[in-house]
N, C-alpha and C positions, 0 to 999 in steps of 0.2 A: 452677455448671457444672463437671463433672468434666473434668480435664485428661487427655488421652490422649498424653502425651509419654513415650516410653520412654527412660530413661537408658541410656547405653552399657553393654553387658554386658561381663563379664570385666574390670571396672575398679573400683578403690576410689575413690570420690568423697569429696573433703574438704569437710566442711560439717556443718550441723546435721541431725540425723536427721529431725526433724519437718518441716523445710523440704524436704529431699530426697525424702521420702516422697511429697510432692505430685506429683513428677515421674515416679512409677512408675505404669505403666498399670494400671488396675483389672483384676482377674481374670486376672493374668498370672503370678503367683508360685506355685510348687509347694511350696516349703518356706521357712520363716523360722527362722533360728537366732539367737536374741536373747540374747546374753551382755552385758547392759548394766549400768548402775549398780546396785549393791546398797544404797547408802545407808548404808554402815557405816564409811567412812573419811573422812579430812579432805581428801582430794584434791578439787580444785575440780569436777571432772567427776562426783564421787560425792556431792555435797552436794544431797540430794533431801529436801525437807521431809516428804513422805509417799511412801514407795516404793510403797505399795499403789495410791494414786491415780495415780502416775506410770505404773505397769504397766497399770492400767486404760485410761489414755489411749493407751498403746502398742497394747494389744489392739484398742481401738476403731479406731485408724488402720491397723492391719495387716489387719483383716478384709476390707475391700473389695479389697485387693490380692491376696488368696489366691484360688486357684481353688477350686471346690467339691471337697471332700475333701482340700484342701491342709492342711499341718501347720505348727504353730508350736511350737517348743521355747523355753521362757522360763526362763532361769537366775535363781536368787535364793536368799535365805536362807529358812528354814522358813516365815516369815510373809509372804512376798512377794506373795501374792494373798489374804491373809485379809480378810474382811469387804468384799469388792468384788463387784459384780454382773457378772462376766465372762460369765455364762450368756446374756446378751442378744446376744453376739457369737459366741462359740466354745464348742465342747463339750470339756470337760476329760476326757481319756481316762485319764491316769495322772499321779501325782506321782512322778517317779523320784528315788530317793535316791542321790546320789553320795557314797559313804561314804569318809571319810578319817581313819582312826583315828590316824595319825601326826602330826596337827596338834598344835601346841604348846598347853599349858594357857593359858586366857584369864582367869585370876583365881582367887581363893580362895573366893569366895562363891557360885559357881554351877557348873553342869556345863559342861564344854568342849563347844562346838559342833563335832561331827566330821562334819558332812555338809552339803552344799548340796542344794537342790531343783531339779529340771529339770521344769517343768510342760509336759506334752505335750497340746497342744490340736489339735482337728480342726475345720475348717469344714464343718459339716453332721454327719451321723450316722455316716458310714463313711469311713475314709481311702481316698484314691485310690491309695495306695501304701504297702505295709508288706512289705519284703523280709526275712522272717525268716531265710531261709537265709544271707543275707549277713552276719548279725550273731550267728549261734550261737556259744555259748561251750562250752568243754570240760565234760563231765560231771564232777561232783565225787565220784562214787562209782564204784568198780570193779564191773563186772558180769561174771559168769562168761560166757565165750564171746561177749563183746559184739561182736567183729568179725564174727560171723555173724548179729548182730541177732536172737538167739533171744528168745522171749517170756520175760518175767520178771514175777513177781507184783507187784501193787501193791494198795493199799488206798484205796478211795474211799468216804467216808460209811459206813464199817464194812463194806462189801461188797468181796469179793475179785474182782479182774478181771484182765485181761491188758493189758500195755503193751509197746511195743517201744522198744528203745534206738535212737536216731537216730544214725548214724555221723557226721553233720555237727556233732553237739553239741546243746545245748539252748537254749531261749529264755533270754536274759540276765535276764529278770525286771525288777522295778522297784527293785531295790537293786544298784547297781553299785559293787562294792568291788575289782574286778579291774583297774581303771585308776587308777594312782596320780597324784597331783598332781606338778607339776614341782618340782624342787629347783634349787639353785644349780649343781649338777653336771650338770643335764640338758642334753644335747647340742642339743636343739631350742630351748632358752631363748634369746630374742633379746637381752634385756637384763635387768639385775636389777630395774629399775623395773617391768617387766612381770610379775614373778613374783607368783603368786596373785591379784593384783588385776586383772590384764589377761589374761594368756595361759593358755589352757587346753591340755591335752595334745592332740596331733593324734589320738590314738586315741579320745578321747572324742568329739570332733567327727566323726571318721570313722564311728563307730557310728551317729550320728544321720543323717548324710548318706546312708549306705548303706541304712539302714532306711526312710527316708521320701522318697527320691527315686530317679530312674532316670537313666541317661545321657541327656544333652540337656535335662534339666529345668532350671528356673531356681530358684536359691537365693538368698535375700536375707539379708544379714548387716548389720543396721542399726547395729552397734557393732563394727566390724571389728577394732579394736585393732591388733595387729601382724600380722594376716593369716592366722591359723590356718584359719579356715573357707574363705577363698578358695583357700588352698593345697591343702586337702583336696578342694575342688570341682575344681580344675584337675587334680589327680592322677586323679580318678575320672570325668572327662569330664562334669561338670556345669557349666552356665553359672552365673555369679554376678554379683550387684550388691552392692558393699560401701559402707557409709558410715563415715566416721571424722572426728571433729572435731579431732583433734590432728595437725598436719602432720608432727611427728617420727614418730609411729606409722605414718602413711601411707607415709612414706619407707621405714621398716623393712619394712612389709608388701610394698611393691613390690620391694625387694631380694630378699625371700623368693620372691616369685613369679617374678622373672627367673631365679633360680637353680633353678627347678623346671619340669620338663616333665611331660607325662603319664606317670604311673607312676614318677617319679623321687623321689629324696630331696630335701626342701626345706630341710634344716637349714643354717644359715649356718656 
């Protein structure tokens, strides 16, 4: 029998993700931002025998919680969903590449991995929300008279046509190299332990939240870490439910939230 108990909103709940998911009402969540274990470090929380099977289990448990058209963004390494049958549950719309060329070399017998994958899933065939204007990025080419949005030539399938410059910018596409990973000098870094393995840049999570949710929507963060997604949600008037198994991270996340109001800076 399905439990219809709704966890308190705008709270980070300390506990196991799979156990807490049982307390989330079905068909209540608009967006899930899942930056969970990658299965690549020796940290206790990251020791996953098969990251693909782990992610499939997550996808299966997330699906009934999402509304029709709701979105899941699942972070991982390039092979994070290889050889698993996620199509039974959700529709994979894009594999977004978060490109980080500044990463340190990882050995002498292979190529350095310079990117993470963000798998963008939809429940159903069409997203209920995709706010392109909220996430447009600057054009990378200079166009003559662009401020007047004059027609400029373009080539499509060998045929010349007309296109217009959008003064708000362009679609960010599926390769995101404009948002850099945090460093030890980043003002928003909560602690050194959170660097790279835990804490993502607020701008990265902000792009996802703005694209796939609207004010008043419910965002689920099943691995809240030090609270980046909840902070972004609070700033942009989204409700959130967060899960985190490490009490120290819950404490750090709550400190960030308490120092942040709608539209304010959350950095400690």
